[in-house]
TORLO-198555 format. One record per residue (C-alpha): residue in three letters; x, y, z. Coordinates in steps of 0.1 Angstrom, whole numbers, plus 5000, padded with zeros to 4 digits. Each point is the difference from the previous one (the first is absolute). Example, Ala and Ser with C-alpha at 12.3 -4.5 7.8 and 13.67 -1.06 7.14 Angstrom:
REM TORLO-198555
ala512349555078 ser501450344993 
END
This chain:
REM TORLO-198555
met500049995000 glu501550344990 gln499950295021 ala499350364993 pro503050235004 leu500050225029 val500250334979 asn497750014971 ala498650264977 asn496750035024 asn501850095033 arg503050154985 arg498650344999 glu499149955039 ile503649905007 asp501350294986 glu497650255016 leu500649815032 ser504250034998 arg499550384992 leu497950065028 met502349805024 arg503150214987 ser498350345004 ser498649895035 ser503549915013 val501550314987 ser497350245016 val500349785031 ser504050055000 ser499650374995 ser497450025029 leu502449825020 gln502850254996 gln497850315005 asn498249875032 pro502549735013 val498349755029 gln500050125034 pro501149745028 val496949955023 pro500550165032 gln500649745030 val497450045026 pro500949925033 his498649705017 arg497250045023 glu498549755027 pro496449954993 pro497850155028 ala499349775029 leu496749825002 pro497950105031 pro500049725025 arg497449704993 pro497250045024 gln500549725022 arg496649785006 arg499149965038 arg500049605010 val497449935026 lys499249675018 ala496849885010 val499549945034 tyr496649864999 asp497749824975 cys497950294982 pro497049844977 ala498650254975 asp496750155006 asp499650184966 asp501449954965 asp502450295004 glu501749845031 leu503049805004 ser499549675016 phe503449845018 tyr501249755025 arg502350075031 gly503749994984 asp499250124967 ile502650274987 ile497750324985 phe501850274977 val498050345012 val499550174967 glu498050315014 glu498850115034 ile496350084999 asp499250175032 asp501349985034 gln498449635004 trp499949844966 trp503049924974 phe500049884965 gly502149704993 val501249674980 ile500849675016 glu503949934992 gly500449724975 asp496250044988 ala499350354981 asn496549844995 arg499150035038 lys499550405006 gly497850255017 ile499550175030 phe500749895037 pro500150125033 lys503450125011 asn499749885037 phe499949654987 val503650034987 lys503550095013 ala502750164982 leu503149824990 pro503650145002 thr501050174963 
END
């Protein structure tokens, strides 16, 4: 099977035009560089990123009594359960989640638990 030549009458004109454009653009780029030499990029001093604010530490409490929930929004727990306090609702009720079981969450009376050391 005979291959067609890379340069033929159909594409010769295109090749000549491309060659002419390449020669003229290289001259203009070269003369442009002579008129406006490339300036080095100034060095920016290294700065440390700002420190992140400390992550709020969730308070952990331990149940001292069993506490069956009376309503759907209340948390049921047993003596010895560890609870993460998420929010203090008021001076008697907190909202929390049982450690290790994110599905068990709700409000609970704070007088049924004791604080654990942080």
